[in-house]
KOLZA-187149 format. One record per residue (C-alpha): residue number from 1; x, y, z. Coordinates in nm, 3 decimals. Example, Ala and Ser with C-alpha at 12.3 -4.5 7.8 and 13.67 -1.06 7.14 Angstrom:
REM KOLZA-187149
<domi markol="1" c1="1.230" c2="-0.450" c3="0.780"/>
<domi markol="2" c1="1.367" c2="-0.106" c3="0.714"/>
This chain:
REM KOLZA-187149
<domi markol="1" c1="-1.759" c2="-3.932" c3="-2.034"/>
<domi markol="2" c1="-2.083" c2="-4.114" c3="-2.107"/>
<domi markol="3" c1="-2.168" c2="-4.370" c3="-1.839"/>
<domi markol="4" c1="-2.395" c2="-4.569" c3="-2.065"/>
<domi markol="5" c1="-2.683" c2="-4.527" c3="-1.819"/>
<domi markol="6" c1="-2.910" c2="-4.344" c3="-2.059"/>
<domi markol="7" c1="-3.050" c2="-3.997" c3="-2.006"/>
<domi markol="8" c1="-2.715" c2="-3.834" c3="-2.079"/>
<domi markol="9" c1="-2.565" c2="-3.917" c3="-1.736"/>
<domi markol="10" c1="-2.210" c2="-3.792" c3="-1.783"/>
<domi markol="11" c1="-1.930" c2="-3.635" c3="-1.586"/>
<domi markol="12" c1="-1.627" c2="-3.426" c3="-1.675"/>
<domi markol="13" c1="-1.263" c2="-3.408" c3="-1.572"/>
<domi markol="14" c1="-1.356" c2="-3.092" c3="-1.379"/>
<domi markol="15" c1="-1.612" c2="-3.297" c3="-1.181"/>
<domi markol="16" c1="-1.342" c2="-3.550" c3="-1.090"/>
<domi markol="17" c1="-1.103" c2="-3.274" c3="-0.981"/>
<domi markol="18" c1="-1.372" c2="-3.098" c3="-0.775"/>
<domi markol="19" c1="-1.468" c2="-3.425" c3="-0.602"/>
<domi markol="20" c1="-1.101" c2="-3.502" c3="-0.540"/>
<domi markol="21" c1="-1.038" c2="-3.162" c3="-0.379"/>
<domi markol="22" c1="-1.341" c2="-3.201" c3="-0.149"/>
<domi markol="23" c1="-1.256" c2="-3.564" c3="-0.063"/>
<domi markol="24" c1="-0.887" c2="-3.494" c3="0.009"/>
<domi markol="25" c1="-0.976" c2="-3.187" c3="0.216"/>
<domi markol="26" c1="-1.226" c2="-3.383" c3="0.428"/>
<domi markol="27" c1="-0.985" c2="-3.672" c3="0.473"/>
<domi markol="28" c1="-0.698" c2="-3.446" c3="0.579"/>
<domi markol="29" c1="-0.927" c2="-3.257" c3="0.817"/>
<domi markol="30" c1="-1.038" c2="-3.586" c3="0.978"/>
<domi markol="31" c1="-0.679" c2="-3.717" c3="1.001"/>
<domi markol="32" c1="-0.541" c2="-3.396" c3="1.149"/>
<domi markol="33" c1="-0.821" c2="-3.377" c3="1.407"/>
<domi markol="34" c1="-0.760" c2="-3.739" c3="1.500"/>
<domi markol="35" c1="-0.382" c2="-3.695" c3="1.528"/>
<domi markol="36" c1="-0.411" c2="-3.373" c3="1.728"/>
<domi markol="37" c1="-0.663" c2="-3.531" c3="1.963"/>
<domi markol="38" c1="-0.434" c2="-3.828" c3="2.025"/>
<domi markol="39" c1="-0.135" c2="-3.638" c3="2.152"/>
<domi markol="40" c1="0.057" c2="-3.584" c3="1.828"/>
<domi markol="41" c1="0.267" c2="-3.269" c3="1.848"/>
<domi markol="42" c1="0.078" c2="-3.025" c3="1.627"/>
<domi markol="43" c1="0.386" c2="-2.803" c3="1.596"/>
<domi markol="44" c1="0.585" c2="-3.065" c3="1.401"/>
<domi markol="45" c1="0.681" c2="-2.976" c3="1.044"/>
<domi markol="46" c1="0.497" c2="-3.279" c3="0.905"/>
<domi markol="47" c1="0.173" c2="-3.181" c3="1.078"/>
<domi markol="48" c1="0.204" c2="-2.821" c3="0.959"/>
<domi markol="49" c1="0.271" c2="-2.935" c3="0.600"/>
<domi markol="50" c1="-0.043" c2="-3.151" c3="0.600"/>
<domi markol="51" c1="-0.244" c2="-2.865" c3="0.753"/>
<domi markol="52" c1="-0.119" c2="-2.626" c3="0.483"/>
<domi markol="53" c1="-0.221" c2="-2.876" c3="0.213"/>
<domi markol="54" c1="-0.563" c2="-2.911" c3="0.376"/>
<domi markol="55" c1="-0.613" c2="-2.533" c3="0.375"/>
<domi markol="56" c1="-0.515" c2="-2.510" c3="0.006"/>
<domi markol="57" c1="-0.751" c2="-2.793" c3="-0.085"/>
<domi markol="58" c1="-1.036" c2="-2.637" c3="0.115"/>
<domi markol="59" c1="-0.978" c2="-2.308" c3="-0.062"/>
<domi markol="60" c1="-0.992" c2="-2.478" c3="-0.402"/>
<domi markol="61" c1="-1.295" c2="-2.687" c3="-0.303"/>
<domi markol="62" c1="-1.490" c2="-2.377" c3="-0.194"/>
<domi markol="63" c1="-1.472" c2="-2.239" c3="-0.548"/>
<domi markol="64" c1="-1.675" c2="-2.530" c3="-0.691"/>
<domi markol="65" c1="-2.000" c2="-2.634" c3="-0.520"/>
<domi markol="66" c1="-2.178" c2="-2.812" c3="-0.804"/>
<domi markol="67" c1="-2.093" c2="-3.066" c3="-1.069"/>
<domi markol="68" c1="-2.120" c2="-2.982" c3="-1.438"/>
<domi markol="69" c1="-2.474" c2="-3.126" c3="-1.448"/>
<domi markol="70" c1="-2.590" c2="-2.899" c3="-1.162"/>
<domi markol="71" c1="-2.587" c2="-3.158" c3="-0.879"/>
<domi markol="72" c1="-2.441" c2="-3.038" c3="-0.548"/>
<domi markol="73" c1="-2.099" c2="-3.179" c3="-0.461"/>
<domi markol="74" c1="-2.182" c2="-3.194" c3="-0.091"/>
<domi markol="75" c1="-2.496" c2="-3.184" c3="0.123"/>
<domi markol="76" c1="-2.526" c2="-3.114" c3="0.495"/>
<domi markol="77" c1="-2.803" c2="-3.159" c3="0.752"/>
<domi markol="78" c1="-2.831" c2="-3.110" c3="1.127"/>
<domi markol="79" c1="-2.927" c2="-3.388" c3="1.365"/>
<domi markol="80" c1="-3.185" c2="-3.272" c3="1.618"/>
<domi markol="81" c1="-3.144" c2="-2.920" c3="1.753"/>
<domi markol="82" c1="-2.804" c2="-2.862" c3="1.591"/>
<domi markol="83" c1="-2.643" c2="-3.145" c3="1.790"/>
<domi markol="84" c1="-2.436" c2="-3.289" c3="1.507"/>
<domi markol="85" c1="-2.375" c2="-3.165" c3="1.153"/>
<domi markol="86" c1="-2.388" c2="-3.453" c3="0.904"/>
<domi markol="87" c1="-2.207" c2="-3.398" c3="0.578"/>
<domi markol="88" c1="-2.212" c2="-3.619" c3="0.270"/>
<domi markol="89" c1="-1.994" c2="-3.588" c3="-0.039"/>
<domi markol="90" c1="-2.177" c2="-3.702" c3="-0.353"/>
<domi markol="91" c1="-1.988" c2="-3.908" c3="-0.606"/>
<domi markol="92" c1="-1.894" c2="-3.727" c3="-0.927"/>
<domi markol="93" c1="-2.056" c2="-4.009" c3="-1.126"/>
<domi markol="94" c1="-2.433" c2="-3.953" c3="-1.150"/>
<domi markol="95" c1="-2.639" c2="-4.233" c3="-1.000"/>
<domi markol="96" c1="-2.990" c2="-4.361" c3="-1.053"/>
<domi markol="97" c1="-2.994" c2="-4.524" c3="-0.707"/>
<domi markol="98" c1="-3.278" c2="-4.438" c3="-0.473"/>
<domi markol="99" c1="-3.273" c2="-4.373" c3="-0.098"/>
<domi markol="100" c1="-3.079" c2="-4.606" c3="0.130"/>
<domi markol="101" c1="-2.956" c2="-4.610" c3="0.488"/>
<domi markol="102" c1="-2.603" c2="-4.471" c3="0.520"/>
<domi markol="103" c1="-2.558" c2="-4.528" c3="0.896"/>
<domi markol="104" c1="-2.721" c2="-4.517" c3="1.240"/>
<domi markol="105" c1="-2.559" c2="-4.371" c3="1.552"/>
<domi markol="106" c1="-2.642" c2="-4.271" c3="1.908"/>
<domi markol="107" c1="-2.732" c2="-3.908" c3="1.978"/>
<domi markol="108" c1="-2.500" c2="-3.721" c3="2.217"/>
<domi markol="109" c1="-2.588" c2="-3.775" c3="2.585"/>
<domi markol="110" c1="-2.438" c2="-3.736" c3="2.931"/>
<domi markol="111" c1="-2.289" c2="-4.053" c3="3.085"/>
<domi markol="112" c1="-2.565" c2="-4.293" c3="3.188"/>
<domi markol="113" c1="-2.823" c2="-4.111" c3="2.974"/>
<domi markol="114" c1="-2.985" c2="-4.223" c3="2.650"/>
<domi markol="115" c1="-3.103" c2="-3.960" c3="2.404"/>
<domi markol="116" c1="-3.198" c2="-4.212" c3="2.139"/>
<domi markol="117" c1="-3.036" c2="-4.250" c3="1.802"/>
<domi markol="118" c1="-3.041" c2="-4.107" c3="1.454"/>
<domi markol="119" c1="-3.026" c2="-4.264" c3="1.111"/>
<domi markol="120" c1="-2.886" c2="-4.095" c3="0.803"/>
<domi markol="121" c1="-3.044" c2="-4.181" c3="0.469"/>
<domi markol="122" c1="-2.896" c2="-4.073" c3="0.135"/>
<domi markol="123" c1="-3.059" c2="-4.052" c3="-0.205"/>
<domi markol="124" c1="-2.785" c2="-4.031" c3="-0.470"/>
<domi markol="125" c1="-3.022" c2="-3.969" c3="-0.760"/>
<domi markol="126" c1="-3.177" c2="-3.665" c3="-0.588"/>
<domi markol="127" c1="-2.863" c2="-3.571" c3="-0.388"/>
<domi markol="128" c1="-3.064" c2="-3.546" c3="-0.068"/>
<domi markol="129" c1="-2.996" c2="-3.637" c3="0.295"/>
<domi markol="130" c1="-3.267" c2="-3.735" c3="0.538"/>
<domi markol="131" c1="-3.220" c2="-3.761" c3="0.914"/>
<domi markol="132" c1="-3.456" c2="-3.984" c3="1.112"/>
<domi markol="133" c1="-3.458" c2="-3.951" c3="1.492"/>
<domi markol="134" c1="-3.546" c2="-4.245" c3="1.716"/>
<domi markol="135" c1="-3.657" c2="-4.190" c3="2.076"/>
<domi markol="136" c1="-3.464" c2="-4.368" c3="2.352"/>
<domi markol="137" c1="-3.595" c2="-4.704" c3="2.465"/>
<domi markol="138" c1="-3.815" c2="-4.674" c3="2.776"/>
<domi markol="139" c1="-3.636" c2="-4.762" c3="3.097"/>
<domi markol="140" c1="-3.780" c2="-5.061" c3="3.277"/>
<domi markol="141" c1="-3.857" c2="-5.010" c3="3.644"/>
<domi markol="142" c1="-3.953" c2="-5.259" c3="3.908"/>
<domi markol="143" c1="-4.301" c2="-5.215" c3="4.051"/>
<domi markol="144" c1="-4.221" c2="-5.404" c3="4.370"/>
<domi markol="145" c1="-3.881" c2="-5.257" c3="4.458"/>
<domi markol="146" c1="-3.689" c2="-5.563" c3="4.340"/>
<domi markol="147" c1="-3.470" c2="-5.606" c3="4.038"/>
<domi markol="148" c1="-3.640" c2="-5.559" c3="3.704"/>
């Protein structure tokens, strides 16, 4: 299918199926983790059926890692010293868009601590992820023993 964007930016039915397998697998994984973490009985038949579907989709998704034009289907990057693994699924439709901010979040920290934040930038045209770390804000302290 020609997207009319010039430069031969096309995608195939195989690309759509590969994206769909990855997307459905990720969504089921997220939903099952959320349900299991919120007290849902993971031994129920419905839960097991969804988990079986997730495993089948993951198996199918692992067989295809690139789109027909050579772009990766998914990219991953670590935040900090392997604190959080960020994963991004690229759309099957090629894009000429440049880098943009995807989201910003706090870095993991013990209660009462601030380890700063991280921002995730995506570049759909290059299929790249960039992680930017931000130091925590300095804590204000009173110099005379009173409230700051």
